[in-house]
Backbone as numpy.savetxt, mean C-alpha at the origin, in Angstrom:
# Nx Ny Nz CAx CAy CAz Cx Cy Cz
-24.94 -1.80 -1.20 -24.96 -3.11 -1.30 -23.52 -3.70 -0.90
-22.51 -2.93 -1.54 -21.32 -3.38 -1.62 -20.40 -3.41 0.11
-21.16 -1.85 0.63 -20.34 -1.73 1.97 -21.41 -2.18 3.04
-22.47 -2.70 2.51 -23.19 -2.96 3.77 -23.13 -4.66 4.22
-22.59 -5.20 2.89 -22.06 -6.29 2.64 -20.66 -6.92 3.39
-19.99 -5.35 3.61 -18.61 -5.65 4.15 -18.53 -5.38 6.20
-19.53 -4.18 5.86 -19.95 -4.25 7.32 -20.61 -5.08 7.93
-21.66 -6.26 7.27 -22.12 -7.35 8.25 -21.12 -8.28 8.65
-19.52 -8.18 7.55 -18.63 -9.47 7.45 -18.23 -9.19 8.61
-17.41 -8.19 8.50 -16.93 -7.71 9.78 -17.60 -7.86 11.06
-18.87 -7.12 11.08 -19.70 -7.28 12.17 -19.64 -9.16 12.96
-19.76 -9.99 11.65 -19.88 -11.23 12.13 -18.43 -11.67 12.45
-17.70 -11.25 12.53 -16.10 -11.56 12.65 -16.05 -11.20 14.25
-16.39 -10.13 14.59 -16.64 -9.74 15.88 -17.52 -10.60 16.80
-18.52 -10.99 16.45 -19.67 -11.38 17.29 -19.18 -13.38 17.19
-18.23 -13.62 16.02 -17.67 -15.02 15.89 -16.18 -15.14 17.59
-15.63 -13.85 17.37 -14.21 -13.76 17.97 -15.40 -13.35 19.83
-16.60 -12.76 19.57 -16.92 -12.62 20.92 -17.67 -13.84 21.55
-18.56 -14.57 20.84 -18.99 -16.10 21.69 -17.97 -17.02 22.19
-17.24 -16.85 21.02 -15.73 -18.19 21.15 -15.52 -17.44 22.19
-14.61 -16.54 22.76 -14.39 -16.15 24.43 -14.99 -16.57 25.35
-16.15 -15.70 25.34 -17.30 -15.38 26.17 -17.89 -16.08 26.49
-18.67 -16.91 25.37 -19.49 -18.17 25.83 -18.74 -19.69 25.65
-18.35 -19.73 24.18 -18.14 -20.80 24.69 -16.73 -21.67 24.83
-15.80 -20.72 25.42 -14.44 -20.48 26.17 -12.93 -20.96 25.46
-12.87 -20.43 24.51 -12.06 -20.78 23.09 -10.86 -19.96 22.98
-10.46 -19.45 24.47 -9.18 -18.64 24.85 -7.81 -19.08 23.72
-7.65 -20.25 24.04 -6.73 -21.01 23.28 -6.75 -20.54 21.96
-7.52 -21.08 20.92 -7.87 -21.02 19.99 -7.91 -19.32 19.37
-8.29 -18.52 20.01 -8.19 -17.24 19.44 -7.09 -16.48 20.17
-6.35 -16.63 20.51 -4.88 -16.38 21.31 -3.73 -17.07 20.71
-3.86 -18.27 20.26 -2.90 -18.91 19.99 -3.10 -19.69 18.45
-4.19 -19.97 18.13 -3.81 -20.98 16.69 -4.37 -19.47 15.96
-5.18 -18.75 16.39 -5.83 -18.25 14.87 -4.49 -16.87 14.58
-3.74 -16.08 15.43 -2.37 -15.24 15.38 -1.49 -16.61 14.97
-1.26 -17.53 15.46 -0.16 -18.34 14.46 -0.78 -18.69 13.27
-1.76 -18.89 12.52 -2.26 -19.14 11.60 -2.73 -18.24 10.53
-2.59 -17.10 10.74 -3.19 -15.81 10.52 -1.78 -15.38 9.71
-1.14 -15.30 10.44 0.62 -14.62 10.27 1.22 -15.74 9.46
1.22 -16.84 9.46 1.13 -18.05 8.54 1.01 -17.57 7.00
-0.24 -17.19 6.84 -0.56 -17.02 5.72 -0.58 -16.02 5.48
-0.23 -14.48 6.22 0.69 -13.99 5.94 2.10 -13.28 5.38
2.85 -14.54 5.88 4.30 -14.32 5.22 3.91 -15.50 3.92
3.59 -16.46 3.80 3.63 -17.29 2.85 2.65 -16.93 1.22
1.96 -16.05 1.79 0.73 -15.42 0.91 1.91 -14.00 0.00
2.69 -13.43 0.90 3.55 -12.40 0.51 4.76 -13.10 -0.21
5.02 -13.53 0.54 6.40 -14.61 -0.78 6.12 -15.15 -1.79
4.63 -15.63 -1.93 4.19 -16.00 -3.11 3.64 -14.96 -4.14
3.12 -14.08 -3.50 2.70 -12.96 -4.50 3.81 -11.88 -5.35
5.12 -11.66 -4.36 6.17 -11.07 -4.82 6.94 -12.06 -5.77
7.46 -13.48 -5.52 7.46 -14.25 -6.35 6.83 -14.58 -7.70
5.82 -14.39 -7.31 4.71 -14.34 -9.05 4.91 -13.10 -9.73
5.03 -11.82 -9.38 5.50 -10.96 -9.89 7.12 -10.21 -10.49
7.81 -11.15 -9.71 9.29 -10.79 -9.90 9.51 -12.15 -11.14
8.54 -13.17 -11.46 8.92 -13.88 -12.39 8.42 -13.31 -13.62
7.74 -12.46 -13.64 6.92 -11.64 -14.90 8.01 -11.20 -15.51
8.16 -11.64 -16.97 9.17 -10.58 -18.06 8.76 -9.10 -18.09
9.95 -8.76 -18.46 9.20 -7.13 -18.22 10.97 -6.49 -19.36
10.71 -6.46 -20.54 11.86 -6.34 -21.18 12.30 -5.25 -21.58
11.29 -4.68 -21.80 11.08 -2.75 -22.52 11.05 -2.01 -21.34
11.27 -0.86 -20.95 11.54 0.24 -20.73 10.18 0.81 -20.56
9.15 0.64 -19.83 7.35 0.94 -19.51 7.24 2.64 -18.65
8.63 2.73 -18.46 8.19 3.61 -16.87 7.09 5.06 -17.02
6.73 5.00 -16.11 5.51 6.03 -16.54 6.21 7.80 -16.04
6.37 8.81 -16.99 6.72 9.74 -16.82 6.02 10.87 -17.02
6.55 12.01 -16.29 6.06 13.35 -16.48 7.00 14.76 -16.37
8.13 13.67 -17.32 9.27 15.30 -17.21 9.74 14.91 -19.15
10.70 15.62 -19.24 11.64 15.05 -20.26 12.44 14.23 -20.24
12.68 13.24 -20.83 13.73 12.22 -20.93 15.51 13.09 -21.56
16.11 12.09 -21.36 17.56 12.48 -21.78 17.54 11.98 -22.40
18.16 12.83 -23.77 18.44 12.93 -24.74 19.35 13.28 -25.52
19.60 14.85 -25.89 20.86 15.04 -26.60 21.49 16.14 -25.63
22.86 16.48 -25.43 23.43 17.19 -24.95 22.56 18.55 -24.16
22.14 19.23 -24.79 21.58 20.71 -24.92 20.14 20.49 -24.37
19.72 19.36 -24.38 18.18 19.60 -23.89 18.17 18.59 -22.42
17.54 20.10 -21.40 17.40 19.59 -20.42 16.13 18.60 -19.51
17.18 17.57 -19.19 16.09 16.34 -18.73 15.80 16.65 -17.48
14.54 15.91 -17.34 14.27 15.42 -15.27 14.62 14.62 -14.72
15.82 14.63 -14.18 16.57 14.10 -13.56 15.60 12.45 -12.55
14.92 13.07 -11.92 13.80 12.67 -11.07 12.63 12.13 -11.54
12.04 12.73 -12.22 10.38 12.46 -13.26 10.54 12.02 -14.60
12.20 12.04 -14.95 11.85 11.19 -15.61 13.24 10.51 -15.88
13.45 9.85 -15.06 15.10 9.06 -14.25 16.05 8.13 -15.40
16.74 8.21 -16.15 17.89 7.56 -16.91 18.72 6.95 -16.12
19.03 6.77 -14.58 19.95 6.30 -14.20 19.45 5.46 -12.78
19.84 4.13 -12.12 19.89 3.51 -11.29 19.82 4.42 -9.91
20.32 5.80 -9.81 20.43 6.61 -8.68 18.82 7.45 -8.87
18.60 8.47 -10.28 17.77 8.53 -10.76 16.28 7.85 -10.12
16.00 6.09 -10.49 14.76 5.69 -10.15 14.91 5.59 -8.72
15.65 5.44 -7.89 15.77 5.07 -6.37 15.51 6.22 -6.15
15.43 7.71 -6.55 15.17 8.98 -5.92 13.30 8.53 -6.22
13.05 8.57 -7.59 11.52 8.31 -7.68 11.05 7.49 -6.76
11.41 6.51 -6.72 10.92 5.55 -5.86 10.46 6.09 -4.49
11.53 6.77 -3.77 11.63 6.96 -2.47 10.67 8.29 -2.43
10.86 8.77 -3.03 9.37 9.62 -3.32 7.83 9.13 -3.35
7.81 8.33 -4.32 7.02 7.81 -4.42 6.22 6.72 -3.27
7.53 5.81 -2.09 6.57 5.51 -1.56 6.74 6.00 -0.10
7.72 7.09 0.22 7.67 7.91 1.34 6.76 9.02 1.22
6.56 9.62 0.23 5.60 11.06 0.01 4.37 10.49 -0.99
4.01 9.35 -1.09 2.90 9.24 -2.39 2.76 10.10 -3.44
4.14 10.46 -4.25 4.43 11.12 -5.46 2.89 11.20 -6.25
2.86 9.99 -6.76 1.67 9.80 -8.12 0.45 10.57 -7.36
0.20 10.23 -6.55 -1.66 10.44 -5.27 -1.53 11.73 -5.21
-0.25 12.55 -4.87 0.15 13.97 -5.17 -0.36 14.92 -6.47
0.07 14.22 -7.56 -0.21 15.00 -8.87 -1.47 14.37 -9.15
-2.64 13.54 -8.47 -4.18 13.08 -8.72 -4.61 14.71 -8.90
-5.41 14.48 -9.68 -5.85 15.26 -10.61 -7.76 15.17 -10.57
-8.64 16.09 -9.85 -10.14 15.52 -10.78 -10.78 16.49 -11.59
-11.84 15.45 -12.21 -12.01 16.01 -13.48 -13.69 16.32 -13.10
-14.53 17.47 -13.96 -15.52 17.87 -13.45 -16.41 17.87 -14.93
-17.44 17.81 -14.88 -18.62 18.44 -16.32 -19.34 19.78 -15.74
-19.03 20.93 -16.19 -19.88 22.29 -15.94 -20.46 22.06 -16.96
-22.42 22.02 -16.91 -23.14 22.49 -17.53 -23.40 24.02 -17.81
-23.01 24.79 -17.41 -23.41 26.32 -17.53 -21.69 27.41 -17.44
-20.91 27.30 -18.94 -21.45 26.73 -19.86 -20.59 25.24 -20.24
-20.97 24.52 -21.12 -20.61 22.80 -20.67 -19.46 23.25 -20.96
-18.56 22.30 -20.60 -17.28 22.32 -20.35 -16.71 21.83 -19.48
-15.48 20.36 -19.55 -14.69 19.81 -18.74 -13.65 21.03 -17.86
-13.90 20.50 -16.54 -13.12 21.41 -15.76 -12.25 20.57 -14.87
-10.33 20.42 -15.51 -9.43 19.38 -14.38 -8.56 20.57 -12.98
-8.80 20.23 -12.19 -8.33 20.69 -10.66 -7.85 19.48 -9.72
-7.08 20.30 -9.40 -6.31 19.76 -7.75 -7.09 18.56 -6.83
-6.71 17.83 -5.94 -7.14 16.72 -5.46 -6.18 16.46 -4.33
-6.02 17.32 -3.97 -5.21 17.58 -3.01 -5.51 16.55 -1.73
-6.71 16.63 -1.33 -7.63 15.98 0.22 -7.64 14.51 0.14
-7.31 13.50 -1.12 -7.28 12.24 -1.27 -5.85 11.82 -0.57
-4.73 13.20 -1.03 -3.85 12.51 -0.84 -3.29 12.93 0.78
-3.64 14.20 1.20 -3.39 14.24 2.67 -4.19 13.07 3.33
-5.53 12.49 3.46 -6.14 11.62 3.63 -5.29 9.95 4.17
-4.02 10.09 2.60 -3.81 8.65 2.36 -2.81 8.78 3.55
-1.76 9.57 3.26 -0.54 10.50 4.18 -0.73 9.96 5.49
-2.03 10.38 5.53 -2.49 10.52 7.47 -2.76 9.08 7.79
-3.42 8.35 7.23 -3.87 7.06 6.95 -2.51 6.11 7.42
-1.85 6.13 6.26 -0.36 5.62 6.50 0.45 5.90 7.57
0.65 7.11 7.93 2.03 7.23 8.66 1.16 7.16 10.03
0.14 7.40 10.63 -0.40 6.95 12.23 -0.27 5.77 11.89
-1.17 4.88 10.80 -0.79 3.40 11.14 0.25 3.14 11.15
1.19 3.10 10.84 2.90 2.58 10.98 3.08 3.09 12.48
2.90 3.92 13.00 3.26 4.60 14.01 2.43 3.60 15.31
1.41 3.58 15.25 0.43 2.79 15.78 1.18 1.25 15.92
1.56 0.67 14.77 2.21 -0.55 14.72 3.56 -0.77 15.56
4.03 0.49 14.94 5.84 0.51 16.43 5.28 0.61 17.28
4.46 1.33 17.63 3.99 1.31 19.55 3.87 0.09 20.27
3.21 -0.52 19.26 2.81 -2.43 19.74 3.82 -3.06 19.97
5.19 -2.72 19.43 6.28 -3.21 19.52 6.41 -3.37 21.34
6.03 -2.35 21.97 6.02 -2.80 23.38 5.88 -3.78 23.92
4.52 -4.59 23.27 4.32 -5.93 23.89 5.04 -6.96 23.38
5.60 -6.76 22.57 6.37 -8.21 22.41 7.82 -7.97 22.49
8.13 -6.81 23.25 9.78 -6.82 23.82 9.84 -6.50 24.86
11.25 -6.81 25.79 11.34 -6.72 27.27 12.85 -6.57 27.24
13.32 -5.42 27.75 12.58 -4.30 27.97 12.60 -3.54 26.43
11.45 -2.71 26.64 10.94 -1.92 25.66 11.73 -1.20 24.82
12.18 -1.16 23.65 12.87 -0.89 22.82 12.56 1.30 22.99
14.06 1.66 22.87 13.70 2.98 23.19 13.37 4.19 22.14
13.51 3.73 20.98 12.37 4.18 20.46 10.60 4.04 20.05
10.15 3.11 21.02 8.87 3.04 21.09 8.90 3.91 21.99
9.40 3.72 23.30 9.38 4.52 24.24 8.99 6.43 23.80
9.82 6.86 22.81 10.25 8.01 22.31 8.74 8.54 21.22
8.72 7.34 20.41 7.32 7.61 19.83 6.12 7.92 20.56
5.90 7.14 21.97 4.66 7.03 22.88 4.76 8.17 23.39
6.03 8.40 23.56 6.35 10.25 24.82 5.89 11.27 23.30
6.00 11.10 22.04 5.77 12.36 21.08 4.33 12.04 20.75
4.13 10.79 20.76 2.40 10.54 20.00 1.35 10.87 21.03
1.93 10.75 22.25 0.92 11.24 23.55 1.32 12.44 24.26
2.06 13.81 23.34 2.17 15.09 23.77 1.50 16.06 24.62
0.19 15.89 23.82 -0.95 16.62 24.89 -0.98 15.93 26.50
-1.04 15.27 26.53 -0.99 14.35 27.77 -2.82 14.67 27.92
-3.84 13.95 26.98 -5.30 14.45 27.24 -5.50 13.44 27.47
-6.35 13.48 29.05 -6.79 12.06 29.71 -6.04 11.09 30.21
-6.62 10.50 31.00 -5.77 9.06 31.83 -7.01 7.96 31.55
-5.94 6.91 30.99 -4.69 7.11 30.32 -5.05 8.11 29.35
-3.41 8.59 28.96 -3.10 9.40 27.56 -3.58 9.07 26.46
-4.61 10.10 25.47 -5.04 10.09 24.44 -3.62 10.17 23.27
-3.37 9.42 22.60 -2.92 9.08 21.79 -3.26 9.97 20.41
-2.38 10.71 19.67 -2.99 11.79 18.23 -3.06 10.74 17.13
-1.98 9.72 17.11 -2.19 8.71 15.83 -3.91 7.67 16.29
-3.93 7.86 17.05 -5.72 7.34 17.17 -6.72 7.78 16.83
-6.71 8.87 17.35 -7.71 10.02 16.43 -7.50 9.77 14.69
-6.29 10.48 14.55 -5.73 10.80 13.01 -5.93 9.80 12.51
-5.89 8.30 13.49 -6.49 7.28 12.10 -7.71 6.87 11.91
-8.26 7.39 13.20 -10.05 6.92 12.71 -10.20 8.43 12.52
-10.12 9.35 11.96 -10.16 10.31 10.82 -10.13 10.15 9.40
-8.96 9.76 9.07 -8.45 9.37 7.78 -9.55 7.90 7.17
-9.49 6.70 8.40 -10.58 5.78 7.60 -11.78 6.55 7.41
-12.18 7.42 8.05 -13.81 7.30 8.03 -13.64 8.92 6.88
-12.85 9.59 6.58 -12.42 10.13 5.22 -12.81 9.04 4.34
-11.53 8.08 4.18 -12.00 7.55 2.82 -12.67 6.84 2.84
-13.93 6.34 3.54 -15.35 5.83 3.39 -16.01 6.51 2.83
-16.09 7.95 3.43 -16.72 8.84 3.06 -16.66 9.50 1.53
-15.76 9.07 1.68 -15.63 9.58 0.22 -15.91 8.95 -0.99
-15.77 7.30 -0.45 -16.44 6.37 -1.13 -18.19 6.14 -1.59
-18.64 6.46 -0.40 -20.42 6.83 -0.09 -20.11 8.13 -0.97
-19.88 9.22 -0.71 -20.31 10.93 -1.37 -19.91 10.86 -2.68
-18.87 10.08 -3.44 -18.05 10.34 -4.54 -19.15 9.55 -5.54
-20.12 9.94 -6.51 -20.85 9.31 -7.68 -20.11 8.25 -7.87
-18.52 8.63 -8.54 -17.71 8.25 -8.92 -17.13 6.87 -8.79
-16.71 7.37 -7.45 -15.99 6.24 -6.81 -17.04 5.02 -6.28
-17.92 5.70 -5.61 -18.83 4.90 -5.57 -19.28 3.87 -6.34
-19.37 4.24 -7.73 -19.79 3.56 -8.81 -18.95 2.55 -8.88
-17.66 2.58 -8.82 -16.71 1.65 -9.08 -15.99 0.92 -7.69
-16.70 0.93 -6.77 -16.19 0.41 -5.39 -16.97 -0.78 -5.27
-16.10 -1.76 -4.91 -16.19 -3.06 -4.67 -16.51 -3.70 -3.25
-17.23 -5.02 -3.03 -17.37 -5.42 -1.19 -15.34 -5.47 -0.90
-14.38 -5.79 -1.82 -12.95 -5.91 -1.71 -12.77 -4.75 -1.18
-13.15 -3.33 -1.44 -12.49 -1.67 -1.56 -13.44 -1.42 0.10
-14.41 -1.78 0.29 -15.14 -1.54 1.34 -14.39 -2.20 2.56
-14.00 -3.30 2.60 -13.76 -4.47 3.66 -12.36 -4.14 4.62
-12.00 -4.11 3.64 -10.61 -3.38 4.72 -10.37 -2.15 5.34
-11.08 -1.02 4.58 -11.43 0.20 5.17 -12.58 -0.16 6.94
-13.35 -0.81 6.41 -14.23 -1.18 7.77 -13.44 -2.16 8.82
-12.92 -3.26 8.10 -12.29 -4.08 8.95 -11.07 -2.79 9.92
-9.89 -1.95 9.20 -9.32 -1.27 9.82 -9.92 -0.47 11.15
-11.01 -0.01 10.46 -11.86 0.87 11.32 -12.58 -0.03 12.81
-12.63 -1.13 12.51 -12.86 -2.00 13.59 -11.58 -2.20 14.59
-10.79 -2.05 13.88 -9.56 -2.69 14.88 -9.08 -1.69 15.47
-9.63 0.02 14.97 -8.88 1.31 15.75 -10.06 1.25 16.65
-11.60 1.33 16.47 -12.34 1.60 17.43 -12.01 0.27 18.74
-11.68 -0.94 18.43 -11.58 -1.45 19.23 -10.37 -1.42 20.23
-9.58 -0.79 19.90 -8.44 -0.65 20.37 -8.78 0.37 21.05
-9.12 1.54 20.68 -9.42 2.59 21.76 -10.37 2.51 22.83
-11.33 1.71 22.12 -12.49 0.97 23.26 -11.43 0.60 24.51
-10.84 -0.37 24.29 -9.74 -1.25 25.16 -9.18 -0.32 25.89
-8.38 0.77 25.35 -8.08 1.55 26.47 -8.63 2.56 26.78
-9.16 3.02 26.24 -10.14 3.90 27.59 -11.63 4.13 28.28
-12.03 2.91 27.66 -13.76 2.94 27.79 -13.97 1.71 28.50
-13.06 -0.05 28.20 -13.29 -1.01 29.64 -11.78 -1.16 29.59
-11.75 -1.92 30.83 -10.43 -2.02 32.03 -10.03 -4.11 31.09
-8.82 -3.55 30.71 -8.07 -5.12 30.57 -7.00 -5.09 31.19
-6.29 -6.43 31.13 -5.31 -6.57 31.91 -3.71 -6.41 30.94
-3.43 -5.30 30.95 -2.37 -5.12 29.80 -0.56 -6.10 30.64
-0.67 -6.43 31.33 0.12 -7.36 31.87 -0.02 -8.96 31.13
-1.04 -9.21 31.44 -1.64 -9.93 31.11 -1.24 -10.46 29.16
-1.91 -9.02 29.01 -1.90 -9.40 27.25 -0.48 -9.29 27.10
0.23 -8.78 27.75 2.27 -8.01 26.91 2.66 -9.85 27.57
2.09 -10.76 28.21 2.56 -11.84 28.96 2.30 -12.90 27.39
1.09 -12.60 26.92 0.90 -13.37 25.66 0.93 -13.25 24.63
1.74 -11.86 24.37 2.04 -11.53 23.43 3.48 -11.76 23.03
4.58 -11.86 24.53 5.79 -12.75 24.65 5.95 -13.56 24.10
4.87 -14.49 25.05 4.86 -16.15 24.70 4.37 -16.14 23.29
4.01 -15.84 22.45 3.41 -15.93 21.01 4.93 -15.73 20.44
5.68 -14.96 20.84 6.88 -14.11 19.64 8.24 -15.14 19.66
8.12 -15.72 21.11 9.20 -16.92 21.48 8.91 -18.12 21.38
7.77 -18.46 20.57 6.74 -19.89 20.53 7.25 -20.68 21.79
6.49 -20.59 22.78 6.15 -20.55 24.04 4.95 -19.79 24.83
3.70 -20.08 23.15 2.46 -19.61 23.86 1.79 -20.32 25.14
1.45 -18.98 25.76 0.21 -19.58 27.03 -0.82 -18.15 27.00
-1.68 -18.74 27.56 -3.10 -18.10 27.57 -3.30 -17.46 29.11
-2.88 -16.51 29.52 -2.91 -16.16 31.05 -4.80 -15.80 31.54
-4.87 -16.22 32.71 -6.19 -15.31 32.71 -6.49 -14.13 32.82
-7.77 -13.66 32.65 -7.96 -12.35 33.14 -8.11 -11.33 31.83
-7.93 -12.16 30.54 -7.72 -10.96 29.74 -10.05 -11.38 28.40
-9.99 -10.15 28.49 -11.47 -10.21 28.31 -11.55 -10.35 26.68
-13.24 -10.27 26.43 -13.43 -10.02 24.96 -12.80 -9.37 24.03
-13.39 -7.94 25.00 -12.47 -7.10 23.69 -11.27 -7.19 22.99
-9.84 -7.50 24.20 -9.01 -8.22 23.44 -8.99 -9.19 22.44
-9.53 -10.15 22.78 -9.73 -11.35 21.92 -10.34 -10.99 20.04
-11.50 -9.86 20.48 -11.94 -9.49 19.31 -11.10 -8.68 18.51
-10.40 -7.70 19.42 -9.21 -6.63 18.72 -8.26 -7.25 18.14
-7.53 -8.74 18.62 -6.44 -9.80 17.70 -7.49 -10.69 17.26
-8.54 -10.55 16.93 -9.20 -11.51 15.56 -9.35 -10.74 14.69
-9.51 -9.21 14.32 -9.73 -8.38 13.75 -8.08 -8.14 12.83
-6.95 -7.77 14.07 -5.55 -7.92 13.35 -5.12 -9.04 12.53
-5.89 -10.53 12.96 -5.75 -11.81 12.23 -5.69 -11.83 11.07
-7.40 -11.38 10.75 -7.95 -11.16 9.35 -7.45 -10.41 8.74
-7.32 -9.17 9.25 -6.25 -8.20 8.64 -5.14 -8.89 7.71
-4.36 -9.18 8.61 -2.85 -10.09 7.99 -3.43 -11.16 7.15
-4.47 -11.96 7.23 -4.18 -13.23 6.34 -4.92 -12.53 5.42
-5.88 -11.41 5.18 -6.38 -11.08 3.53 -5.26 -10.29 3.35
-4.50 -9.95 3.85 -3.51 -8.71 3.21 -3.25 -9.32 1.95
-2.60 -10.35 1.72 -1.29 -10.95 0.69 -2.63 -10.87 -0.68
-4.24 -11.10 -0.47 -4.54 -11.43 -1.57 -5.47 -10.30 -1.88
-5.25 -9.55 -1.40 -6.19 -7.99 -1.40 -5.47 -7.07 -2.35
-6.31 -5.82 -2.20 -5.49 -4.45 -2.71 -4.36 -4.24 -2.08
-4.68 -4.39 -0.70 -4.01 -3.40 -0.13 -2.34 -4.48 -0.69
-2.12 -5.20 -1.01 -0.65 -6.13 -1.51 0.27 -4.85 -2.45
-0.20 -3.34 -2.78 0.49 -2.98 -3.15 1.47 -2.24 -2.43
1.53 -2.28 -1.12 2.80 -2.36 0.06 4.10 -2.85 -0.75
3.70 -4.05 -1.33 4.99 -5.01 -2.11 4.51 -4.71 -3.02
3.46 -4.36 -4.12 3.59 -4.48 -5.68 4.13 -3.35 -6.14
4.83 -1.98 -5.30 4.61 -0.72 -6.19 6.34 -0.89 -5.90
7.06 -1.85 -5.45 8.52 -2.15 -5.46 8.78 -3.07 -6.78
8.08 -3.78 -7.01 8.03 -4.33 -8.61 7.19 -4.29 -9.78
6.98 -2.70 -9.25 6.20 -2.40 -10.78 7.24 -1.47 -11.71
7.06 -2.02 -13.18 8.01 -1.92 -14.41 7.75 -0.50 -14.28
6.20 0.12 -14.04 6.11 1.51 -14.59 6.84 2.62 -13.19
7.53 1.86 -12.63 8.08 2.79 -11.43 9.23 2.27 -11.45
10.05 1.03 -11.54 10.74 0.83 -11.27 11.98 1.00 -12.65
11.58 0.96 -13.47 12.62 1.16 -14.66 13.41 2.52 -15.48
14.30 1.86 -15.44 14.88 3.69 -15.88 13.97 4.04 -17.39
14.15 5.29 -17.47 13.26 5.65 -18.92 14.60 6.12 -19.76
15.07 4.97 -20.81 15.98 5.42 -21.40 16.04 4.98 -22.63
14.62 5.02 -23.06 13.91 4.12 -24.45 14.79 4.84 -25.78
15.14 6.51 -25.38 16.35 7.26 -26.57 17.23 7.00 -26.43
17.99 6.12 -25.38 19.66 6.06 -25.03 19.83 4.51 -25.91
18.87 3.65 -25.25 19.43 2.24 -25.61 17.82 1.76 -26.42
18.34 0.49 -27.18 17.23 0.02 -27.55 16.56 -1.24 -26.88
15.57 -1.55 -26.38 14.95 -2.31 -25.63 14.15 -3.83 -26.63
15.05 -4.74 -26.98 14.24 -5.65 -27.52 14.09 -7.00 -26.92
13.16 -7.96 -26.99 12.47 -8.52 -26.64 12.62 -9.69 -26.79
13.35 -10.34 -25.28 14.18 -11.69 -26.31 13.43 -13.04 -26.15
12.61 -13.14 -25.96 11.45 -13.86 -26.43 11.01 -13.84 -27.91
11.26 -13.02 -28.54 10.80 -12.65 -29.83 11.73 -13.49 -30.61
10.75 -14.52 -31.66 11.71 -15.09 -32.53 12.51 -13.88 -33.85
13.64 -14.76 -33.95 14.28 -14.17 -35.04 13.75 -14.02 -36.23
13.89 -12.67 -36.18 13.27 -11.92 -37.86 14.08 -11.77 -38.94
14.51 -12.38 -39.97 15.25 -11.43 -40.99 15.11 -10.54 -41.53
15.95 -9.39 -41.11 15.47 -8.02 -41.84 16.42 -6.89 -43.09
15.86 -6.21 -43.78 16.98 -5.87 -44.48 16.58 -4.31 -44.17
17.78 -3.95 -43.30 17.98 -2.56 -42.91 18.34 -1.15 -44.30
18.17 0.08 -43.43 18.26 1.42 -44.73 19.50 0.89 -44.93
20.67 1.36 -44.68 21.52 1.09 -45.22 21.83 0.16 -46.39
21.37 -1.27 -46.00 21.36 -2.33 -46.83 20.79 -1.77 -48.21
19.28 -1.63 -47.90 18.46 -1.13 -48.97 18.89 0.07 -49.60
20.07 0.94 -49.04 20.51 2.05 -49.81 21.67 1.73 -50.41
22.15 0.54 -49.94 23.32 -0.10 -50.91 22.90 -0.60 -51.99
21.85 -0.99 -52.22 21.32 -1.82 -53.35 20.81 -0.90 -54.18
20.41 0.40 -53.66 19.60 0.97 -54.69 20.46 2.83 -54.66
21.39 2.84 -54.49 22.17 3.97 -54.32 21.93 4.65 -56.11
22.43 3.83 -57.06 22.78 4.42 -58.00 21.16 4.95 -58.69
20.67 4.15 -58.83 19.15 4.46 -59.01 18.58 5.56 -58.56
18.91 6.03 -56.87 18.25 7.15 -55.99 19.31 8.60 -56.95
20.37 8.30 -56.70 21.15 9.24 -57.37 20.85 9.42 -58.74
20.41 8.71 -59.38 20.20 8.74 -60.96 18.36 9.73 -60.84
17.91 9.64 -59.90 16.21 9.88 -60.00 16.55 11.24 -59.09
17.34 11.43 -58.47 17.97 13.00 -57.16 17.31 12.83 -56.72
17.27 12.16 -55.54 17.01 11.44 -54.15 18.40 11.33 -53.13
18.11 12.03 -52.10 19.03 12.53 -51.79 19.87 10.75 -50.85
20.92 10.87 -50.39 21.18 9.62 -49.71 22.29 9.93 -48.25
22.25 8.59 -47.63 23.49 8.87 -46.66 24.71 9.25 -46.74
24.96 8.31 -47.51 26.29 7.80 -48.24 26.68 7.85 -49.44
27.83 8.14 -49.92 27.72 8.77 -50.93 28.82 7.69 -51.97
């Protein structure tokens, strides 16, 4: 039911954009007001979430680790797995952000009935699907810079040539379009077919995937199946980024549906689970040094408590300890 709710929500968004443009003639609203409002919410929402996270106190070193912490000189430590320096944290964060290190280490648990036992195994398919999804989405986003700049940056032209290397069809088919569709399809099927994942999946888990699938499909349809005026679309895009927006004639409803989907994703982004893009950098389990054996972390907000240290206790009872034959640290 959660998947159905999300599907009908995305379908309703597409119908709103279609009827708004094709029937009610609201091209200025969907071409100017909606994108500006969506990206204003996007920017303000991200700043709000980041500032809220940044204000959360984190006085202790609670970094998650999977290696030996640095302690005695003769004990070999894991520099990136259990970083004790800022450079090690930077390296660990880079592996997390660029290579999805934690997801690569993900394991799956199965209960076998004959004989009854729990089996742990690797689960690299999720990591591969996530890598394919995120990097193809990034390349597609960078490719779209050609609509927002004149002349087109050289790196965008290079990406286009590499992405369309096989030159299949006219206009050429981009590899990232296929990879993104396949990756989103895999992530959706995983939520449908895996009983454990399906049980914990909410509408908030299905909605962004179905919305991104709608963005990808509408983009592929515009490029390969319906005719759109690319010159008019670029004129609209340049007007938006230069803050002199105009709505040229001849832009069909498919483009406005695509743009409405993108705007919805942008406005939804800061308040959804997609915000892990920013949260990963502020996660104390990732961005702190694991040096709890080298330095004592004291919560500065704790009230002052009078303590009686062992050294003071030994000074007080040293004679009695010696008389009882108990070892002492200092004579």
